[in-house]
C-alpha positions as CSV (number, residue, x, y, z in Angstrom):
1,X,139.9,-108.6,-101.4
2,X,142.9,-110.8,-102.9
3,X,145.9,-108.7,-104.4
4,X,147.6,-111.9,-105.9
5,X,147.8,-112.1,-109.5
6,X,149.3,-113.9,-112.8
7,X,150.9,-111.8,-115.1
8,X,150.9,-113.3,-118.7
9,X,153.3,-111.8,-121.3
10,X,152.2,-112.1,-124.9
11,X,152.3,-110.7,-128.2
12,X,151.0,-107.3,-128.4
13,X,147.2,-107.6,-129.8
14,X,146.9,-111.0,-128.5
15,X,145.4,-109.8,-124.9
16,X,141.6,-111.0,-125.4
17,X,143.1,-114.4,-126.8
18,X,145.3,-115.0,-123.8
19,X,142.8,-113.6,-121.1
20,X,140.3,-116.3,-122.7
21,X,142.5,-119.0,-122.6
22,X,143.8,-118.2,-119.2
23,X,140.0,-118.0,-118.1
24,X,139.5,-121.4,-119.7
25,X,142.2,-123.1,-118.1
26,X,142.0,-121.8,-114.6
27,X,138.2,-122.5,-114.7
28,X,138.9,-126.3,-115.5
29,X,141.5,-126.2,-112.3
30,X,139.1,-124.8,-110.3
31,X,141.2,-121.5,-109.8
32,X,138.9,-118.8,-109.9
33,X,139.4,-115.0,-111.1
34,X,139.1,-112.5,-113.7
35,X,141.2,-111.3,-116.5
36,X,142.1,-107.6,-117.0
37,X,144.0,-106.4,-120.1
38,X,144.4,-103.3,-122.4
39,X,144.4,-103.9,-125.9
40,X,148.2,-103.8,-127.6
41,X,149.8,-103.6,-124.1
42,X,151.5,-106.9,-124.3
43,X,150.3,-108.6,-120.9
44,X,147.2,-109.5,-119.6
45,X,146.8,-109.7,-115.3
46,X,144.6,-112.4,-113.9
47,X,143.7,-111.1,-110.5
48,X,142.6,-114.2,-108.3
49,X,140.1,-114.3,-105.7
50,X,142.3,-116.0,-103.5
51,X,146.0,-115.1,-102.2
52,X,146.6,-118.7,-101.5
53,X,146.1,-120.1,-104.9
54,X,149.0,-118.0,-106.7
55,X,151.7,-120.8,-106.6
56,X,148.9,-123.4,-107.5
57,X,148.3,-120.7,-110.6
58,X,151.7,-120.8,-112.2
59,X,152.2,-124.4,-111.4
60,X,149.0,-126.2,-113.3
61,X,150.6,-126.1,-116.4
62,X,153.8,-125.6,-118.0
63,X,153.8,-122.1,-119.8
64,X,155.1,-124.4,-123.0
65,X,151.9,-126.0,-122.4
66,X,149.8,-123.1,-123.3
67,X,148.8,-121.4,-126.6
68,X,149.3,-117.5,-126.3
69,X,151.1,-117.1,-123.1
70,X,154.9,-116.4,-123.2
71,X,155.6,-116.2,-119.5
72,X,153.2,-116.3,-116.5
73,X,154.8,-114.9,-113.2
74,X,153.1,-115.1,-110.1
75,X,152.8,-111.2,-108.8
76,X,152.6,-110.7,-105.0
77,X,153.5,-106.7,-104.8
78,X,153.3,-103.9,-107.2
79,X,154.9,-100.3,-106.9
80,X,152.4,-97.6,-108.8
81,X,154.3,-94.6,-108.4
82,X,158.1,-95.4,-108.6
83,X,160.3,-92.5,-108.1
84,X,163.9,-91.7,-110.5
85,X,166.1,-90.8,-107.4
86,X,165.9,-94.6,-105.9
87,X,164.5,-97.1,-107.6
88,X,166.5,-99.8,-105.8
89,X,165.6,-98.5,-102.5
90,X,162.0,-98.4,-103.7
91,X,161.9,-102.3,-104.9
92,X,164.0,-103.3,-101.6
93,X,161.2,-101.6,-99.6
94,X,158.4,-102.8,-101.5
95,X,160.1,-106.8,-100.8
96,X,160.4,-105.9,-96.9
97,X,156.7,-105.1,-96.5
98,X,155.4,-108.1,-97.8
99,X,155.6,-111.4,-96.8
100,X,157.5,-112.9,-99.6
101,X,156.8,-116.1,-100.9
102,X,160.3,-117.6,-100.8
103,X,163.4,-116.9,-98.5
104,X,165.8,-116.9,-101.6
105,X,165.6,-116.4,-105.4
106,X,167.9,-118.0,-107.8
107,X,167.9,-115.0,-110.4
108,X,166.3,-111.7,-111.0
109,X,164.8,-110.6,-114.3
110,X,164.1,-107.1,-114.9
111,X,161.7,-106.9,-118.0
112,X,159.5,-104.9,-119.7
113,X,156.3,-105.3,-122.5
114,X,157.2,-106.4,-125.7
115,X,155.4,-103.4,-127.6
116,X,157.0,-100.4,-129.1
117,X,156.1,-98.3,-126.3
118,X,157.6,-100.7,-123.9
119,X,160.7,-101.1,-125.8
120,X,161.8,-97.4,-124.8
121,X,162.2,-99.3,-121.2
122,X,164.7,-102.0,-122.6
123,X,167.8,-99.7,-122.1
124,X,166.7,-98.7,-118.7
125,X,165.8,-102.3,-117.7
126,X,169.1,-103.8,-118.8
127,X,171.1,-100.8,-116.6
128,X,169.0,-101.3,-113.6
129,X,169.5,-104.9,-113.3
130,X,173.0,-104.5,-112.2
131,X,172.6,-102.6,-109.1
132,X,169.2,-104.3,-108.3
133,X,171.0,-107.6,-108.3
134,X,174.0,-106.3,-106.2
135,X,171.3,-104.8,-103.8
136,X,169.1,-108.3,-103.7
137,X,172.4,-110.1,-103.1
138,X,173.5,-107.9,-100.4
139,X,170.2,-108.2,-98.4
140,X,170.1,-112.2,-98.6
141,X,167.4,-112.6,-101.0
142,X,169.3,-113.7,-104.0
143,X,171.6,-116.7,-104.2
144,X,175.2,-115.5,-104.5
145,X,175.5,-117.1,-107.8
146,X,172.5,-117.8,-110.5
147,X,170.6,-121.0,-109.8
148,X,168.4,-122.4,-112.4
149,X,166.9,-124.9,-109.8
150,X,165.4,-122.0,-107.7
151,X,162.4,-119.4,-108.4
152,X,163.0,-116.6,-110.3
153,X,162.4,-113.2,-109.1
154,X,160.8,-110.8,-111.9
155,X,160.4,-107.4,-111.8
156,X,158.0,-106.2,-114.7
157,X,158.3,-102.5,-115.6
158,X,154.7,-101.5,-117.1
159,X,156.2,-97.9,-117.4
160,X,158.7,-96.0,-116.1
161,X,156.6,-95.2,-113.1
162,X,154.7,-98.6,-112.2
163,X,156.3,-102.0,-111.7
164,X,155.2,-105.3,-110.6
165,X,157.2,-107.9,-108.8
166,X,156.4,-111.6,-109.0
167,X,158.1,-114.7,-109.2
168,X,158.3,-117.7,-111.7
169,X,158.7,-121.4,-110.6
170,X,161.5,-123.8,-112.4
171,X,160.0,-126.2,-114.8
172,X,156.9,-124.1,-115.3
173,X,158.4,-121.2,-116.7
174,X,160.2,-119.7,-119.9
175,X,163.7,-119.3,-119.1
176,X,164.1,-116.8,-121.8
177,X,164.4,-113.2,-121.1
178,X,160.3,-111.8,-121.9
179,X,159.6,-115.3,-122.7
180,X,161.0,-114.9,-126.2
181,X,163.4,-116.8,-127.8
182,X,165.4,-115.1,-130.5
183,X,166.8,-116.8,-133.7
184,X,169.5,-115.3,-135.8
185,X,168.2,-115.6,-139.5
186,X,170.6,-118.0,-141.6
187,X,172.0,-115.8,-144.4
188,X,171.7,-118.4,-146.9
189,X,167.9,-119.4,-146.1
190,X,165.7,-118.3,-149.0
191,X,162.9,-116.5,-146.6
192,X,162.2,-115.3,-143.2
193,X,159.5,-117.8,-142.8
194,X,162.6,-120.3,-142.0
195,X,162.8,-118.8,-138.5
196,X,159.0,-120.2,-137.6
197,X,159.8,-123.6,-138.2
198,X,163.2,-123.5,-136.4
199,X,161.4,-121.9,-133.5
200,X,159.0,-124.8,-133.5
201,X,161.8,-127.6,-133.5
202,X,163.8,-125.7,-131.0
203,X,161.1,-124.9,-128.6
204,X,158.3,-127.3,-128.9
205,X,160.3,-130.4,-129.4
206,X,162.4,-132.2,-126.9
207,X,165.9,-133.3,-127.7
208,X,164.4,-137.1,-128.1
209,X,161.5,-136.0,-129.9
210,X,164.2,-134.0,-132.3
211,X,166.0,-137.1,-133.0
212,X,163.2,-139.1,-133.5
213,X,161.4,-136.4,-135.8
214,X,164.5,-135.2,-137.9
215,X,166.3,-138.5,-138.3
216,X,168.8,-137.8,-141.0
217,X,168.4,-139.7,-144.3
218,X,164.6,-139.6,-143.6
219,X,162.1,-138.3,-145.8
220,X,159.5,-135.3,-145.6
221,X,156.9,-133.6,-147.6
222,X,156.6,-129.6,-147.6
223,X,153.0,-128.5,-148.4
224,X,153.3,-124.8,-149.7
225,X,157.0,-125.1,-149.8
226,X,157.7,-122.0,-152.1
227,X,160.4,-120.5,-151.5
228,X,161.6,-123.1,-149.3
229,X,162.1,-121.4,-145.9
230,X,160.5,-124.4,-144.4
231,X,162.3,-127.2,-146.5
232,X,165.5,-125.1,-145.9
233,X,165.8,-126.4,-142.2
234,X,164.6,-130.2,-143.0
235,X,167.6,-130.2,-145.7
236,X,170.1,-128.8,-143.1
237,X,169.5,-131.7,-141.0
238,X,169.9,-134.3,-143.9
239,X,166.3,-135.0,-144.7
240,X,164.9,-135.9,-148.2
241,X,162.2,-133.3,-148.9
242,X,159.3,-133.5,-151.6
243,X,158.3,-130.0,-151.8
244,X,155.0,-129.0,-152.8
245,X,154.3,-125.7,-154.5
246,X,153.2,-124.3,-157.7
247,X,155.8,-121.6,-157.3
248,X,159.5,-122.2,-157.5
249,X,161.9,-123.3,-154.7
250,X,165.1,-121.7,-154.7
251,X,168.0,-122.7,-156.7
252,X,170.3,-123.1,-153.8
253,X,167.7,-126.0,-152.3
254,X,167.5,-127.8,-155.5
255,X,171.1,-127.9,-155.9
256,X,171.3,-130.0,-152.6
257,X,170.3,-133.0,-154.5
258,X,167.9,-133.8,-151.2
259,X,164.9,-132.0,-152.6
260,X,162.6,-132.7,-155.2
261,X,159.7,-130.2,-156.3
262,X,156.4,-131.0,-157.4
263,X,154.2,-128.4,-158.7
264,X,151.1,-129.8,-157.5
265,X,148.0,-129.0,-155.0
266,X,149.0,-129.3,-151.3
267,X,145.4,-131.0,-150.9
268,X,145.6,-133.4,-153.4
269,X,149.2,-134.4,-153.4
270,X,150.2,-137.9,-152.0
271,X,153.7,-138.9,-150.8
272,X,156.0,-140.5,-153.7
273,X,156.7,-143.9,-151.6
274,X,153.4,-144.1,-149.7
275,X,154.8,-142.6,-146.4
276,X,157.3,-140.1,-145.1
277,X,158.8,-139.7,-141.8
278,X,157.6,-135.9,-141.4
279,X,155.0,-133.5,-143.2
280,X,155.3,-129.9,-142.5
281,X,153.0,-127.3,-143.8
282,X,152.8,-123.5,-143.7
283,X,149.9,-123.1,-146.4
284,X,147.6,-120.0,-146.4
285,X,144.4,-121.5,-145.6
286,X,141.5,-121.9,-143.1
287,X,142.7,-123.3,-140.1
288,X,139.8,-126.2,-139.9
289,X,140.8,-127.4,-143.6
290,X,144.3,-127.4,-142.7
291,X,143.8,-129.3,-139.6
292,X,141.5,-131.8,-141.6
293,X,144.4,-132.5,-143.9
294,X,146.7,-133.0,-141.4
295,X,144.4,-135.8,-139.9
296,X,144.3,-137.4,-142.8
297,X,147.9,-137.9,-143.2
298,X,148.6,-138.9,-139.7
299,X,145.0,-141.1,-139.6
300,X,146.1,-142.9,-143.1
301,X,150.1,-143.3,-142.2
302,X,151.0,-141.5,-145.1
303,X,153.1,-139.5,-142.4
304,X,154.3,-140.5,-139.1
305,X,154.6,-136.9,-137.3
306,X,153.5,-133.6,-138.6
307,X,154.3,-129.9,-137.8
308,X,152.4,-127.3,-139.3
309,X,150.8,-123.6,-139.0
310,X,147.2,-122.8,-138.4
311,X,146.2,-119.5,-139.9
312,X,144.2,-117.4,-137.6
313,X,141.2,-115.1,-138.1
314,X,140.9,-111.3,-136.8
315,X,138.2,-112.4,-134.2
316,X,138.0,-115.5,-131.8
317,X,141.5,-116.7,-132.4
318,X,141.6,-118.7,-129.4
319,X,138.3,-120.3,-130.0
320,X,139.2,-121.2,-133.3
321,X,141.9,-122.9,-132.4
322,X,140.3,-124.9,-129.9
323,X,137.5,-125.8,-132.4
324,X,140.3,-127.2,-135.2
325,X,142.5,-129.0,-132.6
326,X,139.7,-130.7,-130.7
327,X,138.3,-132.2,-134.1
328,X,141.9,-133.2,-134.8
329,X,142.6,-134.8,-131.5
330,X,139.4,-136.5,-131.3
331,X,140.5,-138.5,-134.6
332,X,143.8,-139.1,-133.6
333,X,142.5,-140.6,-129.9
334,X,140.5,-143.1,-132.1
335,X,143.8,-144.5,-133.2
336,X,145.8,-147.2,-131.5
337,X,149.0,-144.9,-131.4
338,X,149.5,-142.0,-129.1
339,X,150.4,-138.5,-129.9
340,X,152.1,-135.8,-128.4
341,X,150.6,-132.6,-129.3
342,X,151.7,-128.8,-128.7
343,X,150.1,-125.9,-130.2
344,X,151.9,-122.6,-129.2
345,X,151.8,-119.0,-130.7
346,X,155.6,-118.5,-131.1
347,X,157.4,-115.5,-131.1
348,X,158.2,-115.7,-134.7
349,X,154.8,-116.5,-135.8
350,X,152.4,-113.8,-136.7
351,X,148.6,-114.2,-137.1
352,X,149.3,-118.0,-136.9
353,X,149.8,-120.7,-134.6
354,X,152.6,-123.6,-134.8
355,X,151.2,-127.2,-133.9
356,X,153.7,-130.0,-133.3
357,X,152.6,-133.8,-133.4
358,X,154.9,-136.7,-132.7
359,X,153.4,-140.0,-132.8
360,X,154.4,-142.5,-130.3
361,X,153.4,-145.6,-128.8
362,X,150.9,-145.8,-125.8
363,X,153.1,-147.2,-123.1
364,X,155.6,-144.1,-124.0
365,X,152.9,-141.7,-122.8
């Protein structure tokens, strides 16, 4: 029986959705196994039927091209009875007893579940990293200086007694600790929802795409703008914004001279000058209804690009996203233009996923 498995970090409560996504994605790639998870644990273990497919499993797709996983770690051994006296020695012994996938690793990350219980491990993991790193370098398993071009070693403490040892590959993994990009809330922003759009701009768009989508002097529409958290991110980048909401938009944004507020229905509103560079939307509505609306704007060229959230139900969240996005993609695929589409459950999202759609030409894809 294979002992190889992929450890997928996720938001607590989204274990089933992560498991369903991995089962689907790996099935499509003919990588066979089964998921094991516990509710609100913050991670899923996907057990592979073959040890030989471990590296293939974590390099079939970039974690940033998945929806719910924050990190995908190839686990090749575990310690189920970690003792307080010599944790470093136990990790070194565990590495000695197995065939390591690589002679050298470029860095080591000591991690824990992103749960209330897991956070009790945070201080220990930070302190444990230093002596472990020194011991790994002395043993010759870690490069003398951090090397992001080499595989990274991950020591994941499920609890104080259980840890899993695995690796990620450059180009397929998140570089952030726990797979989480933490952003600082801007003190002058009108609401914390601003972090959701900033998270999408920073982590879902390449630098080239950011330059194309967030053109200074360009125009944008923000559907469901009140009080202006998403509008804030666009204004900060020099865009003119048509803010659509029956509620009020923050005075600080109105005073910039870059915002026009229209008290209108987001489903019937049309851009003032016929089209805009970017459409953003964080309305609380059924995901299929929002996806159809976004498709209308893109198909009819009312917007060149779009960034929006799909609010998720309590059950069958992965299936809901797939259904809404399949219909939207089919509409976009019928057009002459090509579109770079990403869907992510970002750290600053809650019960929603963020979608970015960047219009490009067929020859750019």
